[in-house]
Structures are given as C-alpha cells and as structure tokens.
N, C-alpha and C positions, 0 to 999 in steps of 0.2 A: 364295313363295320359302322354301326350307327353311332351317333354322337354320344348317347348314353353309355354304350359299351366302351367307347374310347375314354370317356371320363372315368368310368369304373376302373379301367386298366391303369390309368395314370394315378388315381388315388391309391389303389392297391399296391402299385409299384413304388409309391412314396415320392414320385416326381411331381414337380409343379411345372405347368407350362410356362414357357418363357414369355414375358410381357415386354414389349418394346418400350423404351423410355420415351417420354413425350419429346417432340422436337424442340431444340433450343430456340429461344426467341431471337429473331433477327432484329438488330438495332439499325434503323434506317440512317442513311448518311444525312438526309435533310428532313426537317419537320416544319410544318406550317401550323401556327396556332392562331385562332380567331377568338377575340375577347368581346364580351358584352356584359356591362355591369354599371356600377355607380361609383362616383368619386366625391369625396368630401375635402374641401380646401381647408388647410390648417388655419388660415387667417379668416375665420368666419365672420368677424366683426367688419372688416373692410369690404368683403364681397357680399354681405347680406343684401338682398335676398337670393343671390345666385351662388351661394357657397356649396351647394350640393347639386350635382348634375349627372347626366348619363355619360357613358364612355364606350367608344368602339375602339378596338385595337387589333393589330396584326403583329405577329412575331415570326421571324424566320430563325430556325435553330440549325446550325451546322454541327453535327456531332463529330468532335475531333477524335474521341476514343469510342470504340463501338463494342466494348465488353457488354455482355448481356446483363450483368448484375449492377454495374455502376459506370458512370462516365462523365466526361467533361466536354462542353461544347461552347461555341460562340453564338451569341444571340443578338439579333437586330430587331428593334421594335419601333412601331409607329402607332401613336394613339391620338384620338380626337375626342375631346370632352367639351360639353357645352351645357349651359343652363340659361333659361330666360324666365323672368318673373316680373311682377308689378310691385313697385314701391311707391306708395302715396300717389297712385294714379299715373306713374311714369314707368314705361317699359324699360327694363334693364336686361342686357344680354352679355354674358361672358363666354369666351371660347378659348380653348387651349389646344395647340398642336404640338406634339412631342415626338422627338426622335431619340433613340437610345441605342447604345452598343454595350455589351458586357459579356462576362463569362457566366456559364450556367453549369451547375453540377446536378447529377441525377443519381438516384438509387432506385433500383427496380426490385419489387417484392411481389412476384407472381404477376397478376394483372394490374397491380397498382404501381405507379411511378411517383416518387417524391422528388421534388426539384427545388432549387434555390438559385438565384442569380443576382448579380450586382454590377454596377458600372456607371460611367458618366451618361448624362442625359442633357438634351437641349430643348427648351420650351419656348414657344411663341405664344404670348398671351394677348388677348384683346378684350376690351370692354366697350360696350355701346350703350349710351344712355339716350333715350328718346328726347329729341329737342335739346340735346346737350352735346358735350364733346365725345368723339370717338377716339379712344386711345389704344395704343399697343406698345409692347416692349418684349424683349426676349432675355433669356438668362440660361446659363449652364447650371447644372446641379448634379446630384448623385441619386441613383435609384437602387433599391433593393427589393426583392420579392421572393416569395416561396409559395408552394402549393402542391397539389396532388392531382394526378390524372388516373382515371380508370380506363384501361385499354379494353375495348370490345374485341379488337383484333390487332394484328400487326399494323393495320392501316388507319384505324379510327380510335379516338379516345375522347372522353369528356371529363372535365374536372373543374376545380376552383383555383384561383390565383389571388393572393393578397400582395399588393404593391404599395410602396411608399416612396416619395421623393422629398429630398431636403436640400438645403444649401442654395436655393434660388433667390434672386433679388430682382424685383420688378418695380419700375417706376412708371406710373401712368401720367405723364405730362404734368399738369397742374395739381394732380392728386398726390397724396403722401405716398411714401415708399411702402411697399408690401412685398409679398413673395408669391410664388406659384406652388409652394410645397403642398403635398396632399397625401391622403390615404385612399386606396380604392380596393374594391373586391369585384372580381369578374368571374363569370362563367366562361370556361375555355373549351373550345372544340378543337381537337388536334387531328391533323391529317398528315400521314406519313406515306408519301407516294412510293 
C-alpha cells in the first residue's frame, strides 16, 4: 500500500498515528563551566585606575538531585581577575585569585536552564605599583550569582552569569583598608560529560 493510500485510510477511519513523546532530558551528574568576562570592583576610588578588569573562571557543579525540571547541586569555583593601567606615568597592576564553594539551584524550561547559587568565598588580592611597594592580602567573603544557560544538547551549553561578592576586608600594608568586593558578568560555556 502506498503512503498516500495509508494516509487516506487513517484519515477516513478517524485514527491518528501515534507520535512518540520526545525523550526526557538526562541531567548529568557533573558539569564543568568556563567563564570569560569583566569585573568591576566596588571600591573604585581606591583601585583607580585598575578598578575594572578581565576575569577567567572555572566552576565544577555536582548535581545532587537529577530531576529533569529542577534540582540542587554543590558548586566549586576558581576565578582569576586582573587589570593593569598607567596612572601619572606609573604602571599599576591589581590581581585577584578567588576560590568558592556553595549551593546551586536550577530550573529547566526546555533548552533553557535558569540557575542561582551562593556561599562563602576566599580571595587573595595583590597590587603592584611600578617603583613602589608590592602588597598582598587575603579575605573571606560571601558570593551570590544567577544566570541562564541555553543548552545546544545534553552535552554543551552557552549562557550568561552575573556574580557579586561582598563582606571582604583587605589591607595593603601601608595603604588604607579597602575590600575586594565586586560585581562581574561573564559568558559561560558549559560542558556536561
């Protein structure tokens, strides 16, 4: 029987062919996220001219619950941010290394995943002034972030992440007290092996 004859028979009989539902999304146990973007320090007066810089980051997410529509996970993050500029003919460089751990929640809506997370963070900060002192300090703080990922497949995704840190306290030797609090926005590439 030809395809057209089969279709006419089904239509005349009032039956609709069965359509298989799409396969349910598989939530990976582990996710790796790579960040690239910009960071703005809250204390822009102290850090001028190096108050805005680039940031690279990496996050590991262990999905504790693997329901397709929503879930909770543990996240570990490592970020490196730096900026270098000239102030009155003197080179100034600031660098920040940050490690964090927190809880992460997610909600899936089709190919889009919304997420948010928060937890403690630890920042190492350093400032280098040409022909001047090199100073460094460290501090604990608190981070929170949110964003969205568009999944191209169960393995790859691309999105945006907005992150902020507060509660840090940094002292650079002979300089006045400041902090390493910041706001940042990054492009996120997600890989779910």
